C-alpha positions in Angstrom: -3.7 24.5 3.7 -1.0 23.8 6.4 -2.1 21.6 9.2 -0.6 21.3 12.8 -2.0 17.8 13.0 -1.3 16.5 9.3 -2.5 13.1 8.4 1.0 11.9 7.7 4.7 12.9 8.4 7.8 11.0 7.9 9.9 10.2 10.6 13.6 10.3 9.6 15.3 10.0 13.0 17.3 6.7 12.4 20.5 6.4 10.2 18.9 7.8 7.3 20.8 11.0 7.1 24.3 8.8 7.9 23.4 6.4 5.0 22.5 9.1 2.6 25.6 11.1 3.5 27.8 8.1 2.7 26.0 7.6 -0.6 26.8 11.1 -1.6 30.5 11.1 -0.5 31.1 7.8 -2.2 29.5 8.9 -5.4 27.5 6.0 -5.8 23.9 7.8 -6.3 22.4 5.8 -9.1 20.7 2.5 -9.2 24.0 0.7 -9.3 25.0 2.1 -5.8 25.5 -0.6 -3.2 23.0 0.8 -0.9 20.1 -0.3 -3.4 21.3 -4.0 -2.8 21.6 -3.4 0.9 18.1 -2.3 1.3 16.7 -5.0 -0.9 18.4 -7.7 1.3 17.4 -5.9 4.4 13.7 -5.8 3.6 13.5 -9.3 2.1 15.2 -10.8 5.3 12.9 -8.7 7.5 10.0 -10.5 5.8 11.5 -13.9 5.6 11.4 -13.9 1.8 14.4 -14.7 -0.5 14.6 -11.9 -3.0 13.9 -8.1 -2.9 13.7 -6.1 -6.1 13.4 -2.4 -5.6 11.9 0.1 -8.0 10.5 3.7 -8.4 7.2 3.5 -6.8 4.6 1.1 -5.5 2.5 1.4 -8.8 5.8 0.4 -10.6 6.1 -2.7 -8.3 2.6 -3.8 -9.1 3.2 -3.4 -12.8 6.5 -5.3 -12.8 5.0 -8.0 -10.7 2.1 -8.5 -13.4 4.5 -8.3 -16.4 6.8 -10.8 -14.5 4.0 -13.2 -14.1 3.2 -13.0 -18.0 0.0 -11.0 -17.6 -0.7 -9.1 -20.7 -3.4 -8.3 -23.4 -6.6 -10.5 -23.3 -6.0 -11.7 -19.7 -8.1 -10.6 -16.6 -7.0 -9.9 -13.0 -9.1 -9.9 -9.9 -8.8 -6.6 -8.2 -10.9 -5.2 -5.2 -13.5 -2.4 -5.8 -12.2 -0.7 -2.6 -8.6 0.1 -3.3 -6.4 3.1 -4.4 -6.6 3.3 -8.1 -3.1 2.5 -8.8 -4.0 -1.3 -8.2 -6.3 -1.2 -11.2 -3.9 1.0 -13.4 -1.2 -1.5 -13.0 -3.4 -4.2 -14.5 -4.5 -1.8 -17.2 -0.7 -0.8 -18.0 -0.1 -4.3 -18.9 -2.9 -4.4 -21.4 -4.9 -6.9 -19.1 -8.5 -6.0 -17.7 -9.2 -5.7 -14.2 -12.3 -7.4 -13.0 -13.5 -5.9 -9.5 -14.9 -7.7 -6.5 -16.9 -5.8 -3.8 -15.4 -5.3 -0.1 -16.5 -6.9 3.0 -17.0 -5.3 6.3 -13.4 -4.8 6.9 -12.7 -2.9 3.7 -10.8 -6.0 2.1 -11.7 -8.0 -0.9 -14.8 -10.3 -0.2 -13.3 -13.4 -0.6 -16.6 -15.3 -0.8 -17.2 -13.3 -3.9 -14.0 -13.9 -5.9 -15.0 -17.2 -7.7 -18.1 -15.7 -9.3 -15.7 -13.3 -11.3 -13.2 -15.9 -12.4 -13.4 -16.8 -16.2 -11.2 -18.7 -18.6 -9.1 -15.3 -19.0 -8.4 -14.8 -15.4 -4.8 -15.3 -14.6 -4.3 -13.6 -11.4 -5.8 -12.2 -8.2 -4.5 -9.0 -6.7 -5.6 -9.0 -2.8 -5.0 -5.4 -1.2 -4.4 -5.0 2.7 -6.4 -2.1 3.2 -5.1 0.5 5.6 -2.9 -2.3 7.2 -5.7 -4.8 7.8 -4.7 -8.2 6.6 -6.7 -9.8 4.0 -8.1 -13.3 4.3 -4.9 -14.7 2.5 -5.8 -18.4 3.5 -8.8 -18.1 1.4 -7.3 -16.3 -1.6 -4.5 -18.7 -1.8 -6.9 -21.8 -1.6 -8.9 -20.1 -4.6 -5.7 -19.5 -6.6 -4.6 -23.1 -6.1 -8.1 -24.3 -7.2 -7.9 -22.2 -10.3 -4.3 -22.3 -11.1 -4.1 -18.3 -10.6 -1.0 -16.2 -9.7 -1.3 -14.0 -6.6 0.0 -10.4 -6.4 -0.2 -9.0 -3.0 -0.8 -5.3 -2.9 1.1 -4.5 0.6 1.5 -0.7 -0.3 -0.1 0.1 3.0 1.0 -3.0 5.1 4.8 -3.2 5.8 5.1 -5.6 8.4 2.3 -8.3 7.1 4.2 -11.4 6.2 3.8 -11.9 2.4 2.4 -15.4 1.1 1.6 -14.9 -2.6 3.8 -15.2 -5.6 4.9 -11.5 -5.6 4.2 -8.9 -2.7 4.4 -5.2 -3.7 5.2 -2.5 -1.4 5.1 1.4 -1.6 7.7 3.7 -0.1 5.8 7.0 -0.8 6.2 9.8 1.9 3.0 8.7 3.7 3.5 5.1 4.0 4.7 3.0 7.1 8.3 3.3 6.0 9.4 5.5 3.2 12.1 6.7 1.0 10.1 9.7 -0.3 9.2 7.7 -3.4 10.0 4.1 -4.3 8.7 0.7 -4.2 9.9 -2.9 -3.7 8.7 -6.4 -4.9 9.2 -9.5 -2.6 9.2 -13.0 -3.8 10.7 -16.5 -3.1 11.1 -17.5 -6.8 14.6 -16.6 -8.2 13.3 -16.7 -11.6 10.4 -14.1 -10.9 13.1 -12.1 -9.1 15.5 -12.0 -12.1 12.6 -11.1 -14.5 11.4 -8.1 -12.2 15.1 -6.9 -12.1 15.3 -7.4 -15.9 12.0 -5.5 -16.6 12.8 -2.4 -14.2 16.0 -1.7 -16.0 15.0 -1.6 -19.5 15.6 -5.2 -20.3 19.1 -4.8 -21.2 20.9 -7.8 -22.5 24.1 -9.2 -20.5 26.3 -7.6 -23.0 24.6 -4.1 -22.6 24.4 -4.1 -26.4 21.5 -1.8 -26.8 19.3 -4.7 -28.4 16.1 -5.0 -26.3 14.1 -7.9 -26.9 10.8 -6.9 -25.0 9.2 -3.7 -23.9 10.4 -2.9 -20.4 10.7 0.2 -18.3 13.0 2.6 -16.4 11.7 1.8 -12.8 14.9 1.8 -11.0 15.4 3.1 -7.4 18.2 5.5 -6.9 20.9 4.6 -4.1 19.9 8.0 -2.4 16.4 6.7 -2.0 17.7 3.2 -0.8 19.8 4.8 1.6 16.6 6.4 3.3 14.6 3.1 3.1 17.5 1.1 4.7 17.4 3.4 7.7 13.8 3.0 7.8 13.6 -0.9 7.6 16.2 -1.0 10.7 13.4 0.8 12.7 10.5 -1.0 11.4 9.7 -2.9 14.5 9.8 0.2 16.6 7.8 2.0 14.0 5.0 -0.7 14.2 4.9 -0.7 17.9 4.5 3.2 18.0 1.7 2.7 15.6 0.0 0.0 17.6 -0.1 2.5 20.6 -1.6 5.1 18.2 -4.3 2.6 17.2 -4.9 1.7 20.9 -5.4 5.3 22.1 -7.6 6.0 19.2 -9.6 3.1 20.0 -10.0 3.7 23.8 -10.7 7.5 23.2 -13.1 7.3 20.5 -15.2 4.5 21.7 -18.8 5.1 22.4 -19.2 8.3 20.7 -22.6 8.6 18.9 -22.1 9.1 15.2 -18.7 7.4 15.1 -18.3 3.8 13.9 -15.0 2.3 14.6 -13.5 -0.2 12.2 -12.2 -3.7 12.7 -8.8 -4.0 14.1 -5.7 -3.8 11.9 -2.6 -6.2 11.8 -0.5 -3.2 11.2 -1.7 0.4 11.4 -1.1 2.4 8.2 -4.1 5.0 8.8 -6.5 5.2 11.5 -10.0 4.8 9.6 -13.4 5.1 10.8 -16.9 6.0 9.7 -18.6 9.4 10.6 -22.2 10.7 10.3 -22.0 14.4 9.1 -18.5 13.5 7.7 -18.4 16.8 5.8 -19.2 19.0 8.7 -16.9 17.0 10.9 -13.9 17.5 8.4 -14.6 21.3 8.3 -14.7 21.4 12.2 -11.5 19.5 12.5 -9.8 21.7 9.7 -10.7 24.8 11.6 -8.7 23.1 14.4 -5.7 22.5 12.4 -6.4 18.6 12.0 -6.1 17.2 8.7 -8.3 14.3 7.6 -8.6 12.4 4.3 -11.4 10.4 2.8 -11.9 6.9 2.0 -11.2 5.4 -1.5 -13.9 5.5 -4.1 -14.9 2.3 -5.8 -13.1 1.2 -8.9 -16.5 1.0 -10.8 -17.1 4.7 -10.2 -13.9 5.7 -11.7 -14.4 7.1 -15.2 -12.0 4.7 -17.0 -13.6 1.8 -15.3 -17.2 3.1 -15.1 -20.2 0.8 -14.3 -23.5 2.2 -13.6 -24.2 -0.2 -10.9 -21.6 1.2 -8.6 -24.0 3.0 -6.1 -25.2 -0.4 -5.0 -21.7 -1.5 -3.9 -20.6 -2.1 -0.3 -17.4 -0.2 -1.3 -19.6 2.9 -2.3 -21.3 2.7 1.3 -18.2 3.0 3.0 -16.6 5.7 0.6 -19.8 7.8 1.5 -19.1 8.3 5.2 -15.5 7.0 5.8 -12.5 9.1 6.7 -9.0 8.7 8.4 -7.4 10.7 11.3 -3.8 11.8 11.8 -1.8 8.6 11.9 2.1 8.8 12.1 4.9 8.1 14.5 5.4 11.9 15.4 2.1 12.1 16.5 2.3 12.3 20.6 -0.2 11.2 23.1 -1.0 14.8 23.7 -1.7 15.4 20.1 -3.8 12.4 19.9 -5.7 13.6 23.1 -6.4 16.9 21.2 -7.6 15.2 18.0 -10.0 12.8 20.2 -11.2 15.7 22.3 -12.1 17.7 19.2 -13.9 14.8 17.6 -15.9 14.2 20.8 -16.8 17.9 21.2 -18.0 17.9 17.6 -20.5 15.1 18.5 -21.3 16.4 21.9 -19.9 13.4 23.6 -18.8 14.0 27.2 
């Protein structure tokens, strides 16, 4: 179904086409093209981090980060219950075991419950900044220090939140704050980790390119064409974030006080505008008939078949998953568009 008001839509109105055209005309379209290094430097510098290592997706970024930190079979990684499943899958791809911690009222991992899940096999913790809402990284970093754990930040939905962990991982999928259509990037201040990330993403070739590969690695490289688009996006990231702050403000004001709607805590950066809604299914159908797209919240990891735990209905993550949704949230959304979405939500609940 095509919606007049989709949940997301990329805005490619900077220098993306110029950079992409240059890349095509120069013939440097592979991962060896100079645009890849330009994007990596620009994104790292924007975040005040020493090294950026691009890759083919946000999931690939998480997988590379865990592998670069030496995570593998027999290890455990603390992962939130409330997250997109790629967070857990990245752990599974390494042969390690994800250990899940329920969420707090802000949907982020409940930092007060992390320590009870730590065992002798725990090697890392993966906080996720859900929907652009910053996790309590001070608490996470303190726990990591006390237990000698590594920290992989899943920042797929949080471009603009400054990283503090060992490696921060971002997605560049088409619905993210900035995009390359597909793609991902890892940020780290550690030059050895950066080198290992780059080595693993490119099939672990030796320096002499002899086709002798000493470890299992991946073909997770980003093309120069993707990097050209991503570079154009990074150059406008401050403006993109400011536009999204205005979208958040208008939704907050317009949806306040509606019986049946519960607004969520503020976000440090806005990826998607999330809320809780009574009669969610009916609301979604009503809005769809008005050509307004909505999406559901993530389901708990313990509800997923490959990680199934029969106690999942008792989780706070499940409570949120039952009535949560998010509304159209992208920089092409005008004030009039938002007014219409807000008006239709108010109309459904009979709010004046």
